[in-house]
N, C-alpha and C positions, 0 to 999 in steps of 0.2 A: 822836144816839142812833139805834140800829138795832133793827130787828125781824127775827127769824129765824123762818121758817115751815118746818116739816118735816112730810112725809107718810110718812116711813119708806120702806120698800121697796114700799109699796102704790101704787095709783093712786087719788088722791082729787082729781080735777080740780075738783069743785065747791068744795073749800076754796081751791085756787089761784085759781079764777075769782072767788071771794068776796073774797079779800084783795087782788086786783089791780083790783077794780072801783073806779070813780072815787070812790064814797062812802066806801069803806074807805081809800083813799089820802088823801082829804081828812081823814078822822078821824085817821089817823096823823099827818098834818102838824099838825092842830089840837092834838094831844097832845105835839108837839115832836119827833117822829121824823123823820129825814131820809134813812133808808136802809132798804131792804127786801131781804132775802136769802131766796130761795126754794129749797128742796130739794124738787123735784117728783117724785122717785121714778120710777115707771113711767108717770107721766102725761104729758100734752102741755103744751107751752108755749102759753099763751093768745095768740091772734092779736092781741088788743088791747094786748099788752104793749109793742109798738113805739110805739103811739099815746100811751102814758103817758110816753114818754121826754122829752117836753118839759115835764114838771112842774118847776116852779121849785124848785131846790135840793133835789130828791128823787131818789135813785138806786135803781134796781131791778136786782138781779143774780139769776141763777138757774143751777141745775145739776141733773142727774138724781141722781147718786150720788157719794159719796166714801167712802174706806175708813173715815173717822170724821167725825162731825159735832161732836165735842167742842169744837173750836176755834170753830165757829160759835155754839154754845150759850154758851160762855164769853164771847165778845165781844159778845153781844146784850144789849140793855137790856130786851127783852121777847121771850119765845119763844111762838109760836103753834104748836100741834101737834095732830096727829090723836091719838086716845086709845090708841095703842099703849103697852103697859106699859113697854117699853124706852125709848121717847122720853120718857115722863112721868118715869120714875125717874131717867134721866140728867139731865134738866133740873132736877128738884127737888134732886138731889144736888149740882148746881152752884149751888144757891140762887138761881135766876133766876125772876123772875115768869113765871107760866105761864097761858096761856089755851088750854084744850083745846076743840077743835071736834069734835063727835061726827059720825061718818059714819052718817047715817040709812039708808044703803042696805045696811048690813051686817045679816045675819040674826041674830036672837037678841040682838043688841046688848049683848054683855058689856062693851063699851067704856063704855057709859052707866053701868053699875054701878060700874066703877072710878073714872070721873071724878066721879060723884056722891059716892062715899065720901070721896075726897080733897078735894072741895069742902066737904063737911060738916065735915071736919077742918081746914078753912080753909087748905089748902096751895095751892089753885089756883081759878081760875074756869073755868066751862065753858059752852058754848052749842051751838047748831046753826048752820049756814050762814045760815039765814033770820034769825037774831037776832044775828049777829056784830057788826055796827056798833053796835047799841044796847048790847050787852054790853061791847064795847071802851070805849065812851064812859062807861059807868056804873060800871065796875069800879075800885076803889081798890086797886091792887096793893101799896101800902105796908102794907095791913092783913093781908096773907097771913102765915101762920106758917111759919117755916123747917121743912123736912122733917127728921126726926131723922137724925143721922149713921148711916151704915152701920157695922155691926160684923161684919166678915167673920170675925173670930176666933171669934165665937160659933158661926157656921155650921161652921167647920172643926172646932171642938171637938165639935159635935153629930155630924158625920160620923165623926170619930175614935171617939167612943163607940159609935155605931151599928155601925161595922165592927169594933169590938173592938180598936182600937189603943191604947186607954187603959184 
């Protein structure tokens, strides 16, 4: 089972450092995960990553950017993401369990509002870096509700009406 972590196009080194800390790796292993794929965006590769390479039957891969992360999301058993709307909606659209980690360093923290509402609607769990391991261990991802299917035709019809094409 694999975990995919994405920070989008941003720099969120504290999330990458959190998920690669020994306590997080141990929690992943205890939950049955054996692979961690990191999309680190504009951030830096943790120096400690090489030291984790000797973990028994656990692999860690990383990259900065790809044209699309769809394949990584679809192949993951669990997605851990920053609270960017694009990453959240793509993951929920793929019907993957999602744990959102709020970037506490952002001003005005609109990300918290989005994550909190989707948590209230039971589509995801969320936490901060400081509570990540406890949240990971205590979350029952099987209890999350699937996100409603997208209906692009409704949006197209709305635009057609707005622009006078219908």
